[in-house]
C-alpha positions in Angstrom: -23.1 -30.1 -11.6 -19.6 -30.1 -13.2 -17.8 -27.2 -11.6 -14.4 -27.4 -13.5 -12.5 -26.4 -10.4 -10.3 -29.4 -10.0 -6.6 -28.6 -10.1 -7.4 -24.8 -10.0 -6.1 -22.4 -7.3 -8.1 -20.3 -4.8 -7.2 -17.6 -2.4 -9.6 -16.9 0.5 -8.9 -14.0 2.8 -10.3 -14.3 6.3 -10.4 -18.0 5.8 -9.7 -19.5 9.2 -13.3 -19.7 10.4 -17.0 -19.0 9.7 -18.0 -18.2 6.2 -14.4 -17.9 4.9 -13.3 -21.2 6.2 -16.6 -22.9 4.8 -15.8 -21.5 1.4 -12.2 -22.5 1.6 -13.2 -26.0 2.6 -15.9 -26.3 -0.2 -13.4 -25.3 -2.8 -10.7 -27.7 -1.5 -13.4 -30.4 -1.6 -13.7 -29.6 -5.3 -10.0 -30.4 -5.8 -8.6 -26.9 -5.7 -5.4 -25.8 -4.1 -6.3 -23.2 -1.4 -4.5 -20.4 0.4 -6.1 -18.7 3.5 -5.1 -15.8 5.7 -6.2 -14.5 9.0 -4.7 -12.6 11.9 -4.4 -15.5 14.4 -1.8 -18.2 13.8 -3.5 -20.8 16.0 -6.8 -20.6 14.1 -4.9 -20.7 10.8 -3.0 -23.9 11.8 -6.2 -25.7 12.8 -8.1 -24.6 9.6 -5.1 -25.7 7.5 -5.0 -29.1 9.0 -8.7 -29.5 8.3 -8.4 -28.4 4.8 -5.5 -30.7 4.1 -7.8 -33.7 4.5 -9.0 -33.2 1.0 -5.5 -34.0 -0.3 -4.7 -30.7 -2.1 -2.1 -28.0 -1.6 -2.9 -25.7 1.3 -1.1 -22.4 2.1 -1.7 -20.2 5.0 -0.2 -17.0 6.3 -1.0 -14.8 9.3 -1.5 -11.3 7.9 -2.9 -7.8 9.0 -4.9 -7.0 5.9 -5.9 -3.6 7.2 -2.5 -2.4 6.1 -1.3 -2.1 2.4 1.8 -4.0 3.2 -0.2 -6.7 5.0 -2.6 -7.6 2.3 -0.1 -7.1 -0.6 2.5 -9.2 1.1 -0.1 -12.0 1.7 -1.3 -11.9 -1.8 2.2 -12.1 -3.3 3.1 -15.0 -0.9 -0.2 -16.9 -1.8 0.3 -16.5 -5.5 3.8 -17.8 -5.3 2.8 -20.7 -3.1 0.0 -21.8 -5.4 1.7 -20.9 -8.7 -1.0 -18.5 -9.5 -4.6 -17.8 -8.8 -7.9 -18.7 -10.5 -10.4 -17.8 -7.8 -10.2 -14.9 -5.2 -12.7 -14.7 -2.3 -12.5 -11.4 -0.6 -14.0 -12.2 2.8 -12.3 -10.1 5.5 -14.4 -7.8 7.7 -13.6 -5.6 10.6 -17.3 -5.8 11.6 -17.2 -2.1 12.4 -20.0 -1.1 14.6 -19.0 2.0 16.4 -20.0 5.3 14.8 -16.6 6.8 15.4 -13.2 7.3 13.9 -12.1 3.8 14.9 -15.3 2.1 13.5 -14.9 3.9 10.2 -11.2 3.5 9.9 -11.3 -0.3 10.4 -14.3 -0.7 8.1 -12.7 1.2 5.3 -9.3 -0.4 5.6 -10.4 -4.0 6.0 -13.8 -4.3 4.3 -13.0 -2.1 1.4 -9.4 -1.4 0.9 -8.1 -4.9 1.6 -10.7 -6.1 -1.1 -9.5 -3.5 -3.6 -5.8 -4.2 -3.1 -6.2 -8.1 -3.2 -8.2 -7.7 -6.3 -5.6 -5.6 -8.0 -3.0 -8.4 -7.3 -5.3 -11.2 -8.4 -6.3 -9.4 -11.6 -2.7 -9.1 -12.7 -2.0 -12.8 -12.0 -5.3 -13.9 -13.7 -4.8 -11.8 -16.8 -1.5 -13.7 -17.3 -3.3 -17.1 -17.2 -6.5 -16.5 -19.1 -8.9 -15.2 -16.5 -10.7 -16.2 -13.4 -13.4 -15.5 -10.8 -13.5 -12.9 -8.0 -16.2 -13.3 -5.3 -16.7 -10.4 -2.8 -18.4 -11.1 0.4 -20.7 -8.3 1.5 -23.8 -8.4 3.6 -27.5 -7.7 3.4 -26.6 -4.8 5.8 -25.2 -3.1 2.7 -28.6 -3.4 1.1 -30.6 -1.5 3.8 -30.4 0.8 6.8 -27.6 -0.2 9.2 -29.1 0.8 12.5 -26.6 -0.9 14.9 -23.5 -0.8 12.6 -23.2 2.4 10.4 -19.6 1.9 9.3 -20.1 -1.7 8.5 -23.3 -1.2 6.4 -21.7 1.7 4.5 -18.5 -0.4 3.8 -20.6 -3.4 2.6 -22.7 -1.1 0.4 -19.4 0.1 -1.2 -18.5 -3.6 -1.8 -21.7 -4.1 -3.7 -21.2 -1.1 -5.9 -17.5 -1.8 -6.5 -18.4 -5.3 -7.6 -20.3 -3.9 -10.6 -17.5 -1.6 -11.5 -14.9 -4.4 -11.2 -17.1 -6.7 -13.3 -17.2 -4.1 -16.1 -13.4 -3.4 -16.1 -12.2 -6.8 -15.4 -14.2 -8.5 -18.2 -11.5 -7.5 -20.7 -9.2 -10.0 -18.9 -11.9 -12.8 -18.9 -12.4 -12.3 -15.2 -15.9 -12.5 -13.6 -16.6 -10.6 -10.4 -19.7 -11.3 -8.3 -20.8 -10.6 -4.8 -22.6 -12.5 -2.1 -24.6 -10.7 0.5 -25.1 -13.1 3.4 -27.9 -12.7 6.0 -27.4 -13.5 9.6 -25.1 -16.5 9.7 -24.6 -18.6 12.8 -21.4 -20.3 13.9 -19.6 -20.9 17.2 -17.6 -17.7 18.1 -19.2 -15.7 15.4 -21.2 -12.5 15.7 -24.5 -14.3 16.2 -23.0 -17.2 18.2 -22.0 -14.6 20.7 -25.2 -12.6 20.5 -27.1 -15.8 21.3 -25.4 -15.7 24.8 -24.7 -12.1 25.4 -27.7 -10.5 23.7 -30.4 -13.2 23.6 -33.3 -10.6 23.0 -31.5 -9.3 19.8 -30.7 -12.9 18.8 -34.4 -13.9 19.1 -35.5 -10.8 17.3 -33.3 -11.6 14.3 -34.2 -15.2 14.3 -37.9 -14.6 14.3 -37.4 -12.1 11.5 -36.2 -14.8 9.1 -39.1 -16.6 7.3 -37.5 -20.0 7.8 -37.3 -19.4 11.5 -33.5 -20.0 11.8 -30.2 -18.3 11.1 -28.1 -19.5 8.2 -25.0 -21.8 8.2 -21.6 -20.9 6.7 -21.9 -24.0 4.4 -25.1 -22.4 2.9 -23.0 -19.5 1.8 -20.1 -21.6 0.6 -22.3 -23.7 -1.8 -23.2 -20.5 -3.6 -19.5 -19.4 -3.6 -18.7 -22.7 -5.4 -21.2 -22.1 -8.0 -20.0 -18.5 -8.7 -16.4 -19.7 -8.9 -17.3 -22.5 -11.2 -17.7 -22.9 -15.0 -21.5 -23.4 -14.3 -21.5 -19.6 -13.7 -19.6 -18.7 -16.7 -22.1 -16.1 -17.9 -22.7 -14.5 -14.4 -20.8 -11.4 -13.6 -21.5 -8.1 -11.8 -24.2 -9.6 -9.7 -24.9 -9.5 -5.9 -26.8 -12.5 -4.6 -28.4 -12.5 -1.1 -27.9 -15.7 0.8 -30.3 -14.9 3.7 -33.2 -17.3 3.9 -35.6 -14.6 2.9 -34.5 -12.4 5.7 -34.7 -9.3 3.5 -38.3 -10.2 2.5 -39.6 -9.5 5.9 -42.3 -6.6 5.6 -41.4 -3.4 7.3 
């Protein structure tokens, strides 16, 4: 498949580990210049070093995307460092689980408003250079009842709805907007990596609910992101695609 991504520029928020890093790595492997952000400098340094092995320009910046100043400052710095942006991947999440003010506040600020603000910045830059692609990372939790994580589920449902609205309005600037809804994805230090150790009964319940009998890998989400970012998906916009190994097919 010819992706047409070589020489283009990608910004991936929350790109130092897990799904975000896997997407940044896959895009860098396609020959793209890549910028990533995260809160921790140590993780960013390690991720940047790994991304550099592909030979392209790599930019990183520690940022608190929960604040307007944090996400806007990062986007400005990334666009300047890369000389523009062709692909934006909105991947940050607070994973708000608690049904209280803190859970809702973090989910709305990180999962929703950071995405909105980053998209505003990216749209302005993409419009000047002829268009681009925005990929929002939601979750299958946004497609169903969120029994354990009410704020997270509601925020991810908002991302799915907003993707459609973005796609409609951004088309006038030749910008496609799509959404990926991952199922349960396993990586060391991630939500399910921790659950395997700390909550083995829950981990096994989720694993057994997936028709393929395993959790997904970040790279399996990244492969879909590359397609959506590429010229091969030139007529795809406003869509939410679940990458869940059939997890949502399990009968109730």
